[in-house]
N, C-alpha and C positions, 0 to 999 in steps of 0.2 A: 401856804405850806405845799399844796398840790402843785402850784406853779414852780416852786423851788425844786421839787422832785422831778418835774418834767424837764426843767433846764438841765439838772444833773444827768438825766437819762440821755438827753441829746449830746451832752459833752462826752458821755461814755460810749455812745453809739458810733463806732468807727469801723469801717470795712477792714477786713484782714488782708494784708498784702499777700496774695497767693502765688504770684509768679516768682521764679527764682531771681529775676532781675529786680522785681519790686522788693524782695526781702534783702538782697544785696544792697540796694539803695538805702534801705532802713539801717543797715549796719554802717553804711558810709555816712549817713546823717548822724548816727550816734557817735562814731569816731571823730567826725568833724566837730560836733558839739563839745565832746570831751576835750579835744585839742584846743579849742577856743577857750574853754574854761581854764585849762592849764596856763595858757598865755596870759589871760587877764588876772588870774590868782597870783601867778608868778610876778607879774608887774606890780601888783599891789603889795606883795610881801617884800619885794626888792626895794620898793620906795620906802617901806617902813624899816629898812635896814636889816631885814632877815635874809638868810641864805637857805631857803627851803630845799628839801630832797624832792625828787621827781614823784615818789609815791605819795608824798604829802600833798602835792598839787593835784594828783589824780583822784585821791580819795576825799575830795572836799564834798560837803553837803550838796553843792550845786551840781557837781558831776554825778553823785550818787542819784540825785533826782532825775537827772537826764537819763541815767541808765535804767531806772525803774519805770520811768514813763515810756520809753521807747520799747522796752521788753514787753510791757503790758499791752502796747499797741500792736506789736508783731505777734504776740502769743506763740503757740507752738513750742518747739524745743528750746528756743531762746528764753522764753519766759519760764519754762519748766526748770532749766538750769538755774535761773535766778532764784526760783523758789527754793531749790535745793541749797543754794548758798545761804539763803535767808533763814534756814532752819537752824538758827544759832540763838542762844539765849543772851547775847551781848557779852559773853565771857571771853570770846576769841576775836571776833571781828571788831573793827573800830566802831564805837557807838553810833556815830553819824551814819555810817554805812549800814549797820544793823537796823536802825530805826526806819530808814527809807526803804531798804529792800524788803522789810517786813510788810510793806504794802503789797508785795507780790503774793502774799499768802491770802490776801483778800480778793475780791472779785476783779476780774479783768475787764477791759473794754468788751462790748459785744457787738455782734454783727448787725448791720442795719437790715430791715425786713427784706429789701430786694435781694441781698446776698444770701440771707437765710432761705428764701424761697428757692433761689437757684440750686442750693445744696439739696434741699428736700425734693425738688423736681428731678434732679439727677438720680436720687436714691429711690424714690417712690413713684415717679412719674408725674407729669404735669397736673393731673387731677388728684393729687395727694390729699387734698382737704376733704375729699369724699369719705376718707376713713374716719373722720372725727365729727362728733357733734360740736366740739369746741377745741381750739388750739390757741393758747395764749401766745401772742407774738413777742411779748416782752419776756426775756428769760428770767427764771427764778434764781439762777446761779450762772456765773460765767468764770471759767478757769483757763488753764494754759492751753489745753488741746481742744476743748469743746465747751458748749454752753447748754443749759438744761431748761426745757420748757415744760409747762404743765398742759395736759390735754385730756379730753374726754372722748372716748371711742363712741361709735354709734350705738353700742350696746350698753353704755353707761359706765364703763370702767375708767377710773382715773389713773392716768399714766404719767410718768416722768420721761421725757424724751431727750436724750443727750445727742446733740448734733455736732459733729466735728467740724472744726474751721477748715475752709478749703485751702489746699496747698501745704498743710502742716506736715503731713506724712512724708511727702516727697522732698521736704526741705530739711529733714532731720539731720542728715550728715553735714550739710553746709552750715546749718545753725550752730550745731555743736562746735564745729571747727572755728566758726567766727567768734563764738563766746570764749573758746579757749584762747584765741588770739588776743581778745580784749583782756583776759586774765594775765597773760604773758606781758602785755603792754604795761600793766601796773608796776612790774618789777618786783612784785612780792614773792614770786616763785622762783626758786633756784634754777639756774640755767640748765643744770644737769638732771633735774627732776623729770622722770619719765611719765608723762601724762597719757601716753597712748593706750595702755590697758584700760584705764578708767574711762577715757573717751570712747573706746570701742564698746565697753560695757554700757555706757550711757546711751550710746546710739542703739544698741540692741534692745535695751529696756524700753526706750522711747518708741521704737518700731512696734514693740508688743503693746504698749499703751495705746498706740494709734490703731490697733486692730480690735474693733469692737466685737467681732465674732469670738476672738480669743477671750476678751473680757467676759463675755456672756458665759463661756464654758467655765471660767474661773468663779464667777458668781454662783453658778450651779454647784460647783464642787464645795465651795464654802457653805452653801445652804445644806448640803448633804452632811458635811462634817459637823455642823451645829444643829442638825435635826434633833428635835426633842429638848433642846436647851432653850427655854423661854426667856432667858436673860438677853438674848441676841435676836436681831431681826434683820434678815437679808432680803432685799426686794426680789421679786420674781420677774425674770425677763419675759418679754413678749417675743417669741421667736419669729412670728410671722412678720412683725414690723421691723425687726432688727436686721441691720446690714453691716457691712464693714465700717461704715462711717456714720451710722445712726443706731443708737442703742435705746430701745423702748423697755421700760420696766414699770412695775407697780409703783404708784406714788404713795409714800408713807408720810403722813402728816407728823411732823416732829419739830423739835427746837434745836438750835445750835448747841454743840457740846460744851461751849464755854458757859452756857447757862447753868451748868452744874454748880457754879459758884453761888447761884441764887437759892439753891436748895438748902434745907437743914443739913448740918454737917454729917449726921449718921447716913442720910440718904446719898448725899454727895459722895462720901467716902466709899460707900458700898458699890455704887455704880462705877467709880473709878477703879475699885478693886477688881470688878469684873473685866475691865479693859486690860489691867495688869495681867490678870490670869490668862486672858486671850492671847496676849503676846507670848507668854510662856508656853501655852499649848501650841501655838503656831511654830515655835522654835523646837520644841522637844517631842510633841505628840503628832501633829499634823505634818510637820516638816514642809509646810506650805505657809508662806507669809505675804501678807499684803504690805509691801515695804514702803508705802507712801504715807507718812504720818501727818499730812496736811489736816489741820483741825476740821476742815470742811467735810472730811470723809467719815466723820462720826457725828451722829446726832442723838438726841434723847426723845423717846416717846413718853411723855409725862404720864398719860393716862395708865399705861401698863408697866412703867418703870424699865423699859427695854432700851438697850443700845442699838440704834440703827447703824448698820455697816454699809458704806457706800464706796464705790470706785475701786474696782478690782483689776484695773488695768496694769498696776504695778505688782500684782501677785506673782510670786516666783517660788519655786521649790528650794528648800534649804538642804544642802548636801548633808549626808551623815557625818562627814568629817567635820564640817563647821559646827554642827549641832553638838558633836563631842567635845570640841574645843570650848564652846561656851559652857558646857556642863562642867568641864574642868575648872574653868575660870570661876564660875559661880560657887562650885563646891568648895574651892580653896578660900574664897571670900567668906562663905558662911562659917567655915572652920577657923577663920582668922589666921590662915596660913599665908603670910605676907610674901614669902619667897615662891610659894605655889602660885599666888596671884600673878607675880611678875613673870614666872615661867609660862603660865597659860596665856598671858597677854602677849608675850612674844610669839608663842606658837600660833596664836590667832592672827598675828600680823599687825596688832595695835602698836607695838613698840618694837623698834629695830635694834638689833644687837649693837649697832654702831652708836646709837643714842645712849645705850646702857653703858658702853665702854667709855664714852666721852663725858656722861653726866650721871655716874652711878648713884651718887648720894642724893641728888635732886629727885631722881626717879623713884628711889626707894621711900623718900619722905612723902612724895605724892601718893604712892601706893598705900603708905600707912595712913594718910588722911582718909582715903576712900574706904579702906578696910575698917577703920574706926567708926565711920558712919554706918557701915553695913552691920557692925557688931552690936549697935545699940538695940536694946531689947524693946524699947517703945516703938510705936508705929512710925514709919518714915514720913516726915513732914516735908512734902515736896515744895511747899512755899518757903521753907527755911533754907536759904542759899548762903548761909554765912560761912560755910566751908569753901565756897568757890574761890574767894579771894586768896585763900591759903594755897589752893591748888595752882591758881594762876601765878602766884609768886614763885612757886617751885618750878612751874613749866616755863616761865619767861626766858630764862637762860637757854633752854632747849629750843624754844621757838625762835629765838634770835640767832641760833647757831644753824645755819642753813645746811651745813655738812651733816647734821643729824636728821634732816627731814627724809621722810619716805612716805609712800602712799600705800595704805593697806590693800590687800587683795579686794577686787571689785565686789565679790560676794559678801565679804566681811563689811564693806562700806554700806551696802544696801541694807543688811540686817541691822547694823548699828544705827543707821539713820532712823530706822523704825524705833529702836529702843530709846535713843536720845530724844527723838520727837515726842514719844509717849511721856518721857520725863518732863519735857518742856510743857506739855499740856497739863501735867500734874501740877506743875509750878504755877500755871496760869489760873487754875481753879483752886489752888491751895489745898489739895487733897492730902489726907493723912491715912496711910494704908499700912497694913502689916505685910510688907513686901517680903520679909524674911520667911514668914509663915507660908505665904503663897508659893514662893520659889521652892522652899523645902518640900512641900506637898507635891508640886509638879515633878521635881527631880526624883522623888521616891516612887511616884506612881508610874513614871516613864522609864525607870531604870531597867536595863536589859536583864 
């Protein structure tokens, strides 16, 4: 068993390509592998008498695996965008692509010790080990922008040390542009669809996430906002050891958030209700939201029943205007005002007036399905997704009509990513929560 683990560690221990040329070569390798997969799959299908479309050849399981493997190796903005795409329940993306991209929500490859030592020597000096009684070389977590190590200081404090991969900060623009080019290559995006505002916003957010000094400030802001609320625990940063590329904080012993499903239903539902309430407070009370819903950013401290909140790099302020639009949307939903929901969804940028003009009946039926779910008096069962096929059936004609496509404003996308990701987590742990009651209480309490 130990040998198997060691072998797995060696397989996942891969140096991060840190130069622009090296990362460009990585995209070239990916594009070449995808193209080769298209040729071989096309030949196989033609031999079988089929006439496949190009997007069918591009979105094969083999090509999806090439995509996820290479993005996991490159890390940085390339992998981060892959994670964003993968925050899907299987209701929109092709199931083969969803299943394999979901691997990007798990741990990435990690740096070999020599590369790790080089980063820490640049940030802390060559004698950096003198700061610690113990520094564990194998990371306890590895994600898109950095990996986390456990360490003990000379004075006995247990810390989590997040170390940024070399080269990821300066490669953000080129990585985002290259991933966008791969998306365009699939042919799934309409030629006239303007991606530039979203790409620009993605670059801005990724630059913020790569600045660990900014993340430290956000962590401290969250701790202040939640001070006195024992339901949540925010680690305390170590300012002396933190730099722009290394973030040191208290290590909080805890379990993955997915283990909520192992708890008795009352405890599971209560803890997830706290997470739902936090999202509402972020949107309407704090107007400051941690917009990355990656499951690894939430953990559970079993002994105290607290939710441990991690990774504040994607924290961003929510404008008063967007907060007001969400308030209108939720208020209409709670009042079962279907036309009000549609109007609020259009105002927030979820639905374009062109789509309503071209598919008015389908959109109103989809709205009716959603409002009917909201109107149920019993607790919302996140694990029951029986209504999703109904929505998908109504949305299919709209999705196939590329003239109806549009991209919501970037701020809306970031906030909705958090809302949708939280719902996805609820489905994963099969939580049942009085969402109506929580939302009503927050809306009433934060009303102007």
